[in-house]
C-alpha positions in Angstrom: 56.4 52.2 -52.1 53.2 52.1 -54.1 50.2 54.3 -53.1 46.9 52.8 -52.2 43.9 53.8 -54.4 42.6 56.1 -51.7 46.0 57.8 -51.1 46.3 58.4 -54.8 42.9 60.0 -54.9 43.7 62.2 -52.0 46.9 63.4 -53.7 44.9 64.3 -56.8 42.2 65.9 -54.7 44.7 68.1 -53.0 46.2 69.1 -56.4 42.7 70.1 -57.6 41.9 72.0 -54.3 45.0 74.2 -54.9 43.2 75.7 -57.9 39.4 75.2 -57.2 38.0 77.0 -54.2 34.5 78.3 -53.5 33.7 82.0 -52.9 30.5 83.7 -52.0 29.7 84.5 -55.6 31.0 81.2 -57.0 30.8 78.4 -54.4 32.3 75.0 -55.0 30.3 71.8 -55.7 32.2 69.1 -53.9 31.5 65.4 -54.7 32.2 62.4 -52.5 31.6 58.9 -53.9 31.6 55.8 -51.8 31.0 52.3 -53.1 27.2 52.4 -52.3 26.3 56.1 -52.1 27.2 59.5 -53.6 27.2 62.9 -51.8 27.3 66.4 -53.1 27.5 69.7 -51.3 27.9 73.4 -52.3 30.5 75.0 -50.1 31.6 78.6 -49.6 35.2 78.1 -48.6 35.7 81.7 -47.5 33.2 81.4 -44.6 33.5 77.6 -44.4 29.7 77.1 -44.7 27.8 74.5 -46.6 25.0 76.3 -48.6 23.2 73.2 -50.0 23.7 69.5 -49.8 22.2 66.3 -51.2 23.0 62.6 -51.2 21.7 59.3 -52.4 20.6 58.6 -48.8 18.1 61.5 -48.8 14.4 60.7 -48.6 13.5 62.4 -51.9 16.0 60.4 -53.9 14.7 57.1 -55.2 17.4 54.4 -54.9 15.9 52.4 -57.8 17.9 52.0 -61.0 21.6 52.1 -61.5 24.0 54.1 -59.4 24.6 56.4 -62.4 20.8 57.2 -62.5 20.8 57.8 -58.7 23.8 60.1 -59.1 21.8 62.2 -61.7 18.9 62.5 -59.2 21.4 63.7 -56.6 22.8 66.3 -59.0 19.3 67.6 -59.8 18.4 67.7 -56.0 21.6 69.7 -55.1 21.0 72.0 -58.1 17.5 72.8 -57.0 18.5 73.4 -53.4 21.4 75.7 -54.6 19.0 77.7 -56.7 16.7 78.1 -53.6 19.8 79.3 -51.7 20.4 81.9 -54.4 23.4 80.2 -56.1 23.5 80.0 -59.9 27.2 79.7 -60.9 29.5 77.2 -59.2 33.0 75.7 -59.7 32.9 71.9 -59.9 35.2 69.9 -57.6 35.4 66.3 -58.7 37.1 65.3 -55.5 40.0 63.4 -57.1 37.6 61.1 -59.0 37.7 60.8 -62.8 35.1 62.9 -64.5 33.3 59.8 -65.7 30.4 57.6 -64.7 28.7 58.7 -61.5 30.6 61.9 -61.1 29.8 63.0 -64.7 26.1 62.0 -64.2 25.9 64.1 -61.0 27.4 67.1 -62.8 25.0 66.7 -65.8 22.1 66.5 -63.3 23.2 69.7 -61.6 23.4 71.4 -65.0 19.8 70.2 -65.9 18.6 71.8 -62.6 20.0 75.1 -63.8 23.5 75.4 -62.3 26.1 77.0 -64.5 29.7 75.7 -64.5 
């Protein structure tokens, strides 16, 4: 039986999460992409706490331009919030999505803001 697109993504996500986990010194930048919006959060998996989060629905993010440009703004926003929370290095969790398009744009925006990964 063939997997749906979402079931396939969840399998890939679980395979990634076996390797990538966030610690206090190196939290995880988790990405979720829906058809309209994109969400990013920096998570410490040891304590189970979200240290910083941003999404394309936030007030500071201008929804003008392409979804790729909006994803770059979200990356910058989450990067700035992470630096305020005292986080400089992270491990990137692409969430089962290909590192391409909006996910890549978000990652590059976070790097521009000063995050290292």
